[in-house]
C-alpha positions in Angstrom: -30.2 32.3 97.1 -26.5 33.3 96.5 -26.1 36.0 93.9 -29.8 35.8 92.9 -30.0 39.5 92.1 -27.0 39.2 89.8 -28.1 36.0 88.1 -31.7 36.8 87.6 -31.1 39.0 84.5 -28.1 37.2 83.1 -29.5 33.6 83.4 -32.5 34.4 81.2 -30.2 35.8 78.5 -27.9 32.8 78.8 -30.8 30.4 78.5 -32.1 32.2 75.4 -28.7 32.1 73.8 -28.3 28.4 74.4 -31.6 27.2 72.9 -30.6 26.9 69.2 -27.3 25.1 70.0 -29.0 22.7 72.4 -31.7 21.8 69.9 -29.2 20.9 67.2 -27.1 18.8 69.5 -30.0 16.7 70.9 -31.6 15.8 67.6 -31.4 12.0 67.3 -29.4 10.4 64.4 -32.1 7.8 63.9 -35.9 8.1 64.0 -36.1 5.0 66.1 -34.9 6.8 69.2 -37.7 7.8 71.6 -38.3 11.4 72.8 -38.1 11.4 76.6 -39.0 15.0 77.2 -38.4 18.6 76.1 -36.6 20.8 78.6 -37.5 24.3 79.6 -34.6 25.5 77.5 -36.4 24.0 74.4 -34.0 21.0 74.1 -35.3 17.6 73.1 -33.8 14.7 74.9 -33.9 11.2 73.6 -33.3 7.6 74.7 -30.6 5.4 73.4 -31.3 2.4 71.0 -31.8 -0.9 72.7 -28.9 -2.5 70.8 -28.4 -5.3 73.2 -32.1 -6.1 73.6 -32.1 -5.7 77.3 -35.5 -4.0 77.3 -37.0 -6.6 75.0 -35.6 -9.4 77.2 -37.1 -7.8 80.3 -40.5 -7.5 78.6 -40.3 -11.1 77.6 -39.6 -12.2 81.2 -42.4 -10.0 82.5 -44.9 -11.6 80.1 -44.6 -14.8 82.1 -45.7 -13.1 85.3 -47.2 -9.6 84.5 -48.0 -8.7 88.1 -44.6 -9.4 89.6 -43.2 -6.3 91.2 -39.7 -7.7 91.0 -40.0 -8.3 87.2 -41.5 -4.9 86.8 -38.6 -3.4 88.6 -36.1 -5.3 86.4 -37.9 -4.0 83.3 -37.6 -0.4 84.7 -33.9 -0.9 85.3 -33.5 -2.2 81.8 -35.3 0.8 80.4 -33.1 3.1 82.5 -30.0 1.5 81.0 -30.9 2.9 77.6 -32.2 6.3 79.0 -35.8 5.4 78.8 -36.6 7.2 82.0 -40.1 8.2 81.1 -41.0 4.6 80.3 -39.3 3.4 83.5 -41.5 5.8 85.6 -44.6 4.3 83.9 -43.3 0.8 84.6 -42.6 1.6 88.3 -46.1 3.1 88.6 -47.4 -0.3 87.5 -45.2 -2.0 90.1 -46.5 0.3 92.8 -50.0 -0.7 92.0 -49.0 -4.2 92.8 -46.8 -3.3 95.8 -48.0 0.0 97.2 -46.0 0.0 100.4 -42.7 -0.7 98.8 -40.1 1.9 99.8 -37.6 0.6 97.1 -40.1 1.3 94.3 -40.9 4.8 95.5 -37.2 5.5 95.8 -36.6 4.2 92.3 -39.4 6.1 90.8 -38.3 9.3 92.5 -34.8 8.7 91.3 -36.0 8.4 87.7 -38.2 11.4 87.9 -35.2 13.6 88.7 -33.5 13.4 85.2 -37.0 14.1 83.7 -36.9 17.4 85.6 -40.1 16.4 87.5 -38.6 17.5 90.8 -41.9 18.0 92.7 -43.1 14.5 91.7 -39.8 13.1 92.8 -40.0 14.9 96.1 -43.4 13.4 96.8 -42.2 9.9 96.0 -39.0 10.2 98.0 -40.8 11.7 101.0 -43.0 8.5 100.9 -39.9 6.3 100.6 -38.3 7.7 103.8 -41.6 7.6 105.6 -41.9 3.9 104.8 -38.2 3.2 105.5 -36.4 5.9 107.6 -33.1 3.9 107.3 -33.0 4.0 103.5 -29.9 5.9 102.7 -30.4 6.2 98.9 -33.9 7.6 99.5 -32.5 10.4 101.6 -29.8 11.0 99.0 -32.2 11.5 96.1 -34.6 13.4 98.4 -31.7 15.8 98.9 -31.3 16.1 95.1 -35.0 16.9 94.7 -34.9 19.7 97.2 -31.6 20.9 95.8 -32.8 21.2 92.2 -35.9 23.0 93.5 -33.7 25.6 95.2 -34.7 24.4 98.7 -31.2 24.2 100.0 -31.8 24.0 103.7 -34.2 21.1 103.3 -31.6 19.5 100.9 -29.0 19.8 103.5 -31.2 18.1 106.1 -31.8 15.1 103.7 -28.1 14.8 102.8 -27.1 14.9 106.4 -29.3 11.8 107.0 -27.6 10.2 103.9 -24.2 10.9 105.4 -25.2 9.4 108.8 -26.6 6.3 107.1 -23.8 5.9 104.6 -22.6 2.2 104.7 -19.1 2.9 103.4 -16.6 5.6 102.5 -17.9 5.9 98.9 -21.4 6.8 99.9 -20.1 9.1 102.6 -18.0 11.0 100.1 -20.9 11.3 97.6 -23.4 12.6 100.2 -20.8 14.9 101.9 -20.2 16.6 98.6 -23.8 17.4 98.2 -24.3 18.3 101.8 -21.4 20.8 101.5 -23.0 22.3 98.3 -26.4 22.5 99.9 -25.1 24.3 103.0 -23.0 26.7 100.9 -26.1 27.6 98.8 -28.1 27.9 102.0 -25.6 30.6 103.2 -24.0 28.5 105.9 -20.3 28.3 105.1 -19.1 27.3 108.5 -21.5 24.4 108.7 -20.4 23.5 105.2 -16.8 23.4 106.1 -17.6 21.2 109.1 -19.5 18.8 106.9 -16.2 17.9 105.1 -14.1 17.4 108.2 -14.8 13.6 108.2 -13.4 13.3 104.7 -9.8 13.1 106.0 -6.7 13.5 103.8 -6.0 9.8 103.9 -9.5 8.7 102.9 -9.7 6.8 99.6 -12.6 5.8 97.4 -13.3 2.3 96.1 -16.0 2.9 93.4 -14.6 4.6 90.3 -17.4 7.2 90.2 -16.6 8.3 93.7 -13.2 9.6 92.5 -15.0 12.5 90.9 -16.7 13.5 94.1 -13.5 13.0 96.1 -11.7 15.4 93.7 -14.4 18.0 94.3 -14.1 17.6 98.1 -10.4 18.2 97.8 -11.0 21.4 95.9 -13.4 22.6 98.5 -10.9 21.7 101.2 -8.2 23.6 99.4 -6.1 20.5 98.7 -6.5 20.5 95.0 -6.9 23.2 92.3 -9.8 23.2 89.9 -7.5 22.5 87.0 -6.1 19.4 88.8 -9.6 18.2 89.6 -11.3 18.7 86.2 -11.2 15.7 83.8 -10.6 16.4 80.1 -13.7 17.8 78.3 -15.0 15.3 75.8 -14.9 16.5 72.2 -18.2 17.6 70.5 -20.5 14.7 69.5 -18.4 12.3 71.5 -20.0 8.9 72.1 -18.0 8.4 75.3 -20.8 8.8 77.9 -18.5 7.9 80.8 -16.1 10.6 79.9 -18.9 13.1 79.7 -20.2 11.9 83.1 -16.9 12.5 84.7 -16.6 16.0 83.2 -20.2 17.0 84.0 -19.9 15.9 87.6 -16.7 17.8 88.3 -17.5 20.8 86.1 -20.8 21.3 87.8 -19.3 21.1 91.3 -16.5 23.6 90.3 -19.0 25.9 88.6 -21.1 25.8 91.7 -18.1 26.6 93.8 -17.5 29.7 91.8 -21.1 30.6 92.1 -21.2 30.7 95.9 -17.8 32.4 96.0 -19.4 35.3 94.1 -18.0 34.6 90.6 -21.2 34.1 88.6 -19.6 34.7 85.2 -17.1 31.9 85.8 -19.9 29.6 87.0 -22.0 30.3 83.9 -19.0 29.4 81.8 -18.9 26.0 83.3 -22.6 25.4 83.2 -22.7 26.4 79.5 -19.9 23.9 78.7 -21.9 21.1 80.4 -25.2 21.6 78.6 -23.4 21.4 75.2 -23.1 17.7 75.8 -25.5 14.9 75.2 -25.7 13.0 78.5 -28.8 14.7 79.9 -29.3 12.2 82.7 -26.3 13.2 84.8 -26.8 15.2 88.0 -24.1 17.7 86.7 -26.1 18.2 83.5 -29.4 18.6 85.4 -27.8 21.0 87.8 -26.2 23.1 85.1 -29.5 23.4 83.2 -31.3 24.4 86.4 -28.7 27.1 87.2 -29.0 28.6 83.7 -32.7 28.7 84.0 -32.4 30.5 87.4 
């Protein structure tokens, strides 16, 4: 792993310093919020309130046909919308009991295990998903994330390469190419990483709003944009703007990672610490920053 000998001592100290701050920031304002899990840094992460009643409505619909895999999937998706990822995993397990050869359900469960930091369980589910459907792009994408968060960068690169090859549009190609580049850099393959970005040409544009964040990162890696130009504004403390935090976390993690494999670990840790001060614990940037600090 890049800079492992340098990071091993400092990451432990950084993690210990972060624990009190993280605990205070993740305490829910209302007792009705559900505890989803406690991180290895000692932080407690909670769901959001079901203010629009989406989970209640999905449960009502399921009651009419309790063994419907489709309705169980819809309940899981409703739970995910309010960050009830632990409950969504339980719901998807029920769905798989009904439809055990369903690649979509294995993909979804693996996807939802990742923000719960259950990377090995996610890996097992996503391996099954690609075995059942070798053409399922999003299964390879999340399989790549599972390997990546486990520090298995070569295997992550192999999965992301499949995702790039199966990408149905420019947005998915940009997303997957960003992670393929990161995986190859962390695997110590800079030439292969640079080659992975060659298909993201200067004239390529994104369509989906969230892809803009990844495209900005790609431009940084290609040398066409500075990190200051790429980085969105950092949300203020205790901000309720989850989209703003998502944008910041995504780019800040990518830029921090870029500093890490360019042998600037102190700068990388600065970015990772800024990310985990937030509250949107479900973003890949947040998950990645937490993993790096633990390393």
